N, C-alpha and C positions, 0 to 999 in steps of 0.2 A: 128337356122341355122345348116343344116346337115353337117356331115363330110364325106370324102371319103378317105379310106385308111389313117386313122389319124396316126400321129406319136405322141406319148405322153411318153416322156422319161425324167428321172431325176436321173442324168444328162445324156445328149446324150454323144456320144463319141466325144472326142476333134477333131475339124476340120471336123466334119461330114458334108457331103453335103445332103440337102434335095430336090434339083431339083427346079422345077418351080411351081408357084401357089401362093395361099394367105395363110399366117401363122399367128397364134397367138403365140407369145413367151413371157413367163413369166419367170422373173429372180429375184434373190436376190444374192448379193455378190459383188464382185469387179473384175475389169479387164475383164469383159466379152465383147467380140467383136461380132458384127453381120456384116456379109459381104453380100452385095446384088450384084447379077449379076456378079459373078466371081472375086469379090474383088476389083472392080472398086470404090466402096464406102464402107468405113468402119465406123461403128458407135460404139463409146466407150460408154458402159452403166455403169455409176458409181453406187455404192451401195446407197440404200436409208437408210439414218441415222435417227434413232428415239430414242433419249435419254429418251423419256417419257416412253418407254417400257423397257429400258435397266435396268441392275441390279446395286444395290449399292454394292461396293466392298471395301475392305481395304487390306492393306499390312502392316504386323507387322514384323519388323526385329530387333532382339535383339542380332544378332551375334556379339561376343566379338572380341577384338583385330584387329580392323579395323577402320582407320580414313578416309576412303573414301568409298562410297557405290553408286552404279548405279542401277537404275531401268528402264528396257526397256519395252515399249508397245509391246506386242506380235503380230505376224502376224494375220491379220483379225479382230483385235480389234481397237477401238477408245475410248480414255479416256477423260472425263471432270473432271478435278482436283477440288475437294472441299476443301481440307485442307491437309497441310503437317506439321507434328509435328516431332522434333528431340531433343534429349537430348544428350549432349556431356559431357563425363566424361573423364577428362585428367589423365594420369598416373603422376608419380612424376618427370618425365623428365622435366628439366628446359626449358622454352620457352613459347612464347605467341602464342596460337592458334587462327585461324581466320576461323571459320566455315562459309561455304557459300553454296548456293543453286543455280544450274545452270540448265536451262532447254533448251534442243536442239532438233531440228527436225532431221529426218532420215539422211540428208546430213551433219549434224554436225554444221549447223548454229545456233546461239544463239537465242532462243526465249525470255528468260528472265534471268536475272542475279540478285541474291539477296545476297547482302553482309550485313549481320545484323550490322557490326561494333560493335558487343558486342563480345569482345574476352574471351578466357578461358586460365587461367594460370595453372601452375603444380598443380595437385590434385584438380583442380576446376570442378565445375559442373555448367552448364548453359543450359536452356531449351528455345526452339524457337518454335513459332506457326505461320504458314502463313495461311490466309484464306482471301477471297475476301472483307469481310465487316469489317475486323479488323482495328483499329487505330494503328499507329505507336508509340507504347509506351512500357515501361518496368515497371515491378513491382518485385523487388528483383532479383531472378535468372531467372524470366520469362520474355521473350521478345516477343512482339506481332507485327506482320508485315502484311501489306496489300499485297495481292496477286491477280494479274489481272486475270480475267476469262481466263482459259487456256484449250484448247482442243488439245489433242495430238493424231496423227494418228500413224499406226503401224511403228515401227522403231525409234520413238522419244524416248528420255530419260530424266530422271531427275538424276543429280549427286549432292550428298551432300557430302562435304569433307572439310578437313582443308587445306586451301590454302597455309599456311606456312609448312604443312607437317612436323610437329615437331616429332611426335612419332606415328608409324603405329600401335602401341599397345593400343592407346587410344580406347575408346568404344563409338559408336553411337547407340542409341536406336531410332528407326524411325517408324512412323506411317503415311501412306498415304491413304486418303479417296477419292474415286473417283466413278463416274458412268460410267459403260461400256456401250457403245452405242449398241442398238439393230439394227443390219444391215440386218435383215432377212425379212423386209417388202416386199411383192412380188409386183412387177409392171408387167403389160402386155401392149405390143406394137403390132400392126398390122402391117404386112409387105406384100407387093406383089413383088415377084421377079421371075426371070428366072432361078436364081441359088442362093439359100439361103445357107450359111455356118455359122457355129458358132464355136468359138474357145476362149480359155482363157490361162492365164499363169498357171503353175502348182500349184502355191500357192493357187488358188481357191479350189483346191480338198482337201486342208488340213481340212476343216470343212464339215462334212456331211450335215450340215444345209444350205450350200450355194448351190443353185439349179438352173437349167435351165430346163424349160418345153417347149416342142415345139408341137403345135397342127396344123396339115395341114387341110385346109377347101376346100369346093368345089370351 
């Protein structure tokens, strides 16, 4: 198929109008909107998510003097959680600590609450491991906990902390293993319109790998 006065832009200007005709629009990313015929009909084009091509990642946090730590999924990313490990080392301050793991979505609604019910006393040390296939069991200071398959979108967060908040100078050592989704698989849709416009939220431009291509046909 031949082209006439083709547009091929990556990305085009936000809210740019391409006039009338037949178009191929390829995209990868989130919050892309295509408007046909002067905005009468909007189509929201979500990202294509492909965990199979995503990269394996890990977070290692050994920051001292903190009994509460929060890890937030960055903009433009989606995480599939594989395992969460944390070691709790208490100071000499008297009191019974209750380490817990909470998982919340971007609106703050609870996705999962994991209270191991294995407490830590003054000068104590306990270790906790969460993973999908683990039995709920303990061996000495090791506590193994099942963890449901969890996929978190941008803005979701995991919080690991002492519910009792005995001493903020206690120490957490934390490791989180996850696969970051590959959201860059291109899709192409054909449109016929008398007025084609494309726009997106500002956040889409945070990654140069998120693209929109427009090709105008005869």
